[in-house]
C-alpha positions in Angstrom: 13.7 2.8 -28.8 13.2 1.2 -25.4 15.5 0.0 -22.6 15.7 -3.4 -24.4 17.7 -1.6 -27.1 20.0 0.0 -24.5 20.5 -3.4 -22.8 21.5 -5.0 -26.1 24.5 -2.7 -26.1 25.6 -3.9 -22.6 25.8 -7.7 -22.7 26.8 -9.4 -19.5 30.3 -10.0 -20.8 30.9 -6.3 -21.3 29.7 -5.5 -17.7 31.9 -8.3 -16.3 34.9 -6.9 -18.2 34.3 -3.4 -16.7 34.1 -4.9 -13.2 37.3 -6.9 -13.7 39.2 -3.9 -15.1 38.5 -1.6 -12.1 41.3 -1.0 -9.7 41.7 1.0 -6.4 43.1 4.0 -8.1 40.1 4.2 -10.5 37.7 4.0 -7.4 39.6 6.9 -5.7 39.3 9.0 -8.9 35.6 8.2 -9.2 35.0 9.3 -5.6 36.8 12.6 -6.3 34.5 14.0 -9.0 30.8 14.5 -9.4 29.3 13.3 -12.8 29.8 9.6 -13.1 29.8 7.4 -16.2 28.7 3.7 -16.6 32.3 2.7 -16.2 32.5 4.7 -12.9 29.4 2.8 -11.6 31.2 -0.5 -12.4 34.2 0.6 -10.5 32.1 1.5 -7.4 30.5 -2.0 -7.6 33.7 -3.9 -8.1 35.3 -5.9 -5.4 38.3 -3.5 -5.2 35.9 -0.7 -4.0 35.2 -2.5 -0.7 38.1 -0.8 1.2 36.5 2.5 0.2 33.1 1.6 1.6 33.2 4.1 4.5 34.2 6.9 2.1 31.4 5.9 -0.2 28.9 5.8 2.6 29.8 9.3 3.8 29.5 10.7 0.3 26.2 8.9 -0.4 24.7 10.2 2.9 25.8 13.8 2.1 24.4 13.7 -1.4 21.1 12.3 -0.2 20.7 15.1 2.3 21.5 17.7 -0.4 18.9 16.3 -2.8 16.1 15.0 -0.5 16.6 16.8 2.8 15.8 14.7 5.9 12.3 13.5 5.0 11.5 9.8 4.7 8.2 8.7 3.2 6.3 5.7 4.4 4.1 3.3 2.5 2.3 0.0 3.0 2.1 -2.9 0.5 -1.4 -4.2 0.1 -1.5 -7.8 -1.2 -4.8 -8.2 -3.0 -4.2 -11.7 -4.6 -1.7 -14.5 -4.5 -3.1 -16.3 -7.5 -0.4 -16.7 -10.1 0.1 -18.6 -13.4 3.9 -18.3 -13.4 6.3 -21.0 -12.4 9.0 -18.7 -10.9 11.3 -21.0 -9.0 12.1 -18.5 -6.2 8.6 -17.2 -5.4 6.0 -18.2 -2.8 3.3 -17.5 -5.4 4.7 -20.1 -7.8 1.7 -21.8 -9.4 3.2 -25.2 -8.6 3.3 -24.5 -4.8 0.5 -26.1 -2.9 -0.6 -23.0 -0.8 -3.9 -21.4 0.1 -4.9 -18.9 -2.6 -7.1 -15.9 -2.2 -8.2 -12.8 -4.2 -9.7 -10.0 -2.1 -13.1 -8.6 -3.1 -13.3 -4.8 -3.5 -15.1 -4.6 -0.2 -12.4 -6.7 1.5 -9.7 -4.5 0.0 -11.5 -1.4 1.3 -11.6 -2.9 4.7 -7.8 -3.5 4.6 -7.2 0.0 3.5 -9.3 1.4 6.3 -7.2 -0.6 8.7 -4.1 0.9 7.2 -5.3 4.5 7.1 -6.3 4.2 10.7 -2.6 3.5 11.5 -1.6 6.6 9.5 -0.7 5.2 6.0 -1.6 7.4 3.0 0.6 5.8 0.3 -0.4 2.3 -0.7 1.2 -0.2 -3.1 -1.3 -2.8 -4.5 0.5 -6.1 -5.1 -0.7 -9.3 -6.8 0.5 -12.4 -8.5 0.1 -12.7 -12.2 -3.2 -14.1 -13.2 -4.6 -12.1 -16.2 -7.8 -14.1 -16.4 -8.7 -14.5 -12.7 -7.3 -11.1 -11.7 -7.7 -8.9 -14.9 -6.9 -5.3 -15.4 -10.6 -4.4 -14.8 -10.3 -5.7 -11.3 -7.5 -3.3 -10.5 -9.4 -0.4 -12.1 -12.4 -1.2 -9.9 -10.1 -1.3 -6.9 -8.5 2.0 -7.8 -11.7 3.8 -8.2 -12.8 2.7 -4.7 -9.5 3.1 -2.9 -8.2 6.3 -4.4 -10.4 8.7 -2.4 -9.1 7.1 0.8 -5.4 7.7 0.1 -2.9 10.3 -1.2 -1.1 8.0 -3.6 -1.9 4.6 -5.2 0.8 2.4 -6.7 0.7 -1.0 -8.4 3.1 -4.0 -8.5 1.2 -6.4 -10.7 1.6 -8.2 -14.1 3.0 -6.1 -16.9 0.3 -4.5 -19.0 0.1 -2.7 -22.3 0.0 1.0 -22.7 -3.8 1.3 -23.1 -4.3 -0.8 -20.0 -2.0 1.3 -17.9 -3.8 4.4 -19.2 -7.1 2.9 -18.0 -5.6 2.5 -14.5 -4.3 6.1 -14.6 -7.8 7.3 -15.3 -9.0 5.2 -12.3 -6.6 6.9 -9.9 -3.3 4.9 -10.1 -0.2 7.2 -10.2 2.8 4.9 -9.6 4.3 1.7 -11.1 6.7 -0.7 -9.5 8.2 -3.6 -11.5 11.3 -5.7 -10.8 13.1 -7.3 -13.6 14.2 -9.9 -11.0 17.5 -10.4 -12.9 18.8 -8.6 -16.0 20.9 -11.5 -17.1 18.8 -13.1 -19.8 20.3 -16.6 -19.4 19.6 -16.6 -15.7 16.2 -15.1 -16.2 15.2 -18.0 -18.5 16.4 -20.5 -15.9 14.3 -19.0 -13.1 11.2 -18.5 -15.2 10.5 -21.9 -16.9 6.8 -21.3 -17.5 4.1 -18.7 -17.6 3.8 -15.3 -19.3 6.6 -13.9 -17.1 9.0 -15.9 -19.2 9.0 -13.1 -21.8 12.1 -11.2 -20.8 11.7 -8.3 -23.2 8.0 -7.7 -22.4 8.8 -7.3 -18.7 11.9 -5.2 -19.5 9.9 -2.6 -21.4 7.1 -2.3 -18.8 8.3 1.1 -17.5 8.4 2.4 -21.0 4.7 1.5 -21.5 3.7 2.8 -18.1 5.5 6.2 -18.6 3.9 6.6 -22.0 0.5 6.0 -20.4 1.1 8.8 -17.9 2.1 7.1 -14.7 4.0 9.7 -12.6 6.3 7.5 -10.6 8.4 4.5 -11.8 10.0 2.1 -9.5 12.5 -0.6 -10.5 14.9 -3.1 -9.0 16.5 -6.5 -9.2 15.8 -9.4 -6.9 19.3 -9.6 -5.4 20.6 -13.2 -5.1 19.3 -14.6 -8.4 22.5 -13.7 -10.3 25.8 -12.0 -9.8 24.7 -9.0 -7.7 27.4 -6.7 -9.1 26.1 -7.2 -12.6 22.5 -6.9 -11.7 23.1 -3.7 -9.6 24.9 -2.2 -12.6 21.9 -2.9 -14.8 19.6 -1.3 -12.3 21.7 1.8 -12.4 21.7 1.7 -16.2 18.0 1.2 -16.4 17.2 4.0 -13.9 19.4 6.5 -15.7 17.7 5.6 -19.1 14.3 6.2 -17.5 15.4 9.5 -16.0 16.7 10.8 -19.3 13.9 9.4 -21.5 10.9 10.2 -19.3 12.2 13.3 -17.5 8.8 14.2 -16.3 8.5 11.0 -14.2 10.2 10.4 -10.9 12.3 7.2 -10.8 13.1 5.2 -7.7 15.1 2.0 -7.1 14.6 -0.8 -4.6 17.1 -3.3 -3.1 15.1 -6.5 -2.4 17.3 -9.4 -1.3 16.1 -13.0 -1.7 14.2 -14.2 1.3 12.8 -17.6 2.2 9.4 -18.4 0.6 7.2 -21.4 0.0 9.2 -23.9 -1.9 12.3 -23.4 0.3 14.3 -21.7 -2.5 17.9 -20.8 -1.6 19.6 -18.0 -3.6 22.4 -19.0 -5.9 24.4 -15.7 -5.2 24.0 -14.7 -1.6 24.2 -11.0 -0.9 25.8 -10.0 2.5 25.1 -6.9 4.5 28.3 -5.2 3.4 27.4 -6.1 -0.2 24.0 -4.4 0.2 25.7 -1.3 1.6 28.0 -1.2 -1.4 25.1 -1.5 -3.8 23.1 1.3 -2.1 26.1 3.7 -2.0 27.2 3.0 -5.5 23.7 3.6 -6.9 23.2 6.8 -4.9 26.4 8.2 -6.2 25.4 7.3 -9.7 21.8 8.4 -9.4 21.7 11.5 -7.2 18.1 12.3 -7.9 16.6 8.8 -7.7 14.3 7.8 -4.8 15.6 4.7 -2.9 13.2 2.2 -1.3 13.9 -0.3 1.5 11.3 -2.8 2.4 10.6 -5.0 5.4 12.5 -7.8 3.7 15.4 -6.5 5.8 15.8 -6.7 9.6 14.9 -3.6 11.6 18.4 -3.0 12.9 19.9 -3.1 9.4 17.2 -0.8 8.0 18.0 1.7 10.8 21.7 1.6 9.9 21.1 1.9 6.1 18.6 4.8 6.4 21.1 7.7 6.5 23.0 6.4 3.4 20.4 7.1 0.8 17.0 5.7 1.7 14.0 8.0 1.0 11.1 5.6 1.3 10.3 2.8 3.8 7.5 0.3 4.3 6.4 -0.6 7.8 4.2 -3.2 9.5 4.0 -5.1 6.2 1.9 -8.2 5.6 2.5 -10.2 2.4 -0.8 -12.2 2.5 -4.1 -11.0 1.0 -6.2 -10.0 4.0 -3.2 -10.0 6.3 -3.8 -6.6 8.0 -7.4 -6.7 9.2 -8.1 -10.4 9.1 -4.8 -12.2 9.8 -5.5 -14.5 6.9 -3.6 -17.8 6.5 -3.1 -17.5 2.8 0.5 -17.9 1.7 2.8 -14.9 1.8 5.2 -14.0 -1.0 8.2 -14.0 1.3 9.1 -13.8 5.0 9.0 -10.3 6.6 12.1 -9.5 8.6 11.1 -6.2 10.3 8.0 -6.8 12.3 7.8 -3.3 13.9 4.6 -1.2 13.5 4.5 2.0 11.6 4.6 4.0 14.9 7.7 2.1 16.0 9.6 2.6 12.7 8.6 6.3 12.6 10.0 6.7 16.1 13.3 5.0 15.1 13.5 7.4 12.1 12.9 10.4 14.3 15.5 9.2 16.8 18.1 9.5 14.0 17.1 13.0 13.2 14.9 12.4 10.2 11.4 13.5 9.5 8.9 10.6 8.9 6.2 11.5 6.3 3.0 9.6 5.7 1.5 12.1 3.4 3.6 14.7 1.6 1.3 16.2 -1.0 -2.4 16.9 -1.2 -4.6 14.8 -3.5 -6.8 17.8 -4.4 -3.8 19.8 -5.4 -2.6 16.8 -7.5 -6.0 16.4 -9.2 -6.2 20.2 -9.9 -2.7 20.6 -11.4 -2.0 17.2 -12.8 1.4 17.3 -11.0 2.9 15.2 -8.2 5.6 15.8 -5.6 8.7 13.7 -5.3 8.3 10.9 -2.7 10.5 11.8 0.2 10.1 15.5 -0.3 9.2 17.9 2.5 5.7 18.0 3.9 
């Protein structure tokens, strides 16, 4: 049993029927009670829920404070390679794009991390394009062994691996996995991924199952909003997160809300997602997933991130660079997407404090984690 088996019970047509069947009275009933079903999530994502957006936002904010307090954790993405063998139509790393390519050496990555830790970051996310031969799992294991002593938590957003490979990274010091399905619609997925190993829809879909079985403590998922009907994809994100929470109850699950941004190749999203749409997605998923972490990256403008923070966000990136070597060296290698919030860590932390929240760069001690084999929930109190 994996999430692929669950997804098979929820074809796109079934989700679309639920969305179409929702009405304002159903939305009001959903907002009046606590435990929420899959049909309730569809009602909160349906177009008829838009007039209740303020009510949804107030309830989402209150629920987030109850479960997570006022702490907001910060992290930095560290792009270590933009080499890729996939032909994803929407991505700046597309193997067909004529862009400058680079893979950091271990020493260069350490230099980048020292630059980030000097700013205050202690939670890092290693990001790379998919190039199993040029950037193999052993490369990430070597990186982890060198970088782990420098930080409190080390996450990966790389090509899907098998369970033994993830186990090798856990032994090297990696504790977290982020993987976006991009879109959960198999027809649209095939259209956007015409070539490369990423074309295997099910292999990617089951990545978190393999990572959890290997012992990774934190699992992060999301859909790349704009590739397909956002209401349908947001429903699947909620379905996937609830499956992971129930199946791997020892792991902490988080969801992200990346909207399509301009990248090399000048791709325009087929299903644009407006700001109000993003608010509806965030609120609906918070109400459906009270205990899930919620992550918002620098894909979004600073002013919008500040406004969305109280509604359910527990984790933020800041000062992000999407190019290998972008922090310490200002490399000209091609980025994955255009960053919208260019504020520094200090500036974003100040904005968070101004709203009455507590910015956290490190919220658990690595020695305690090593001694007990446990990990605190990102966004928890310091």
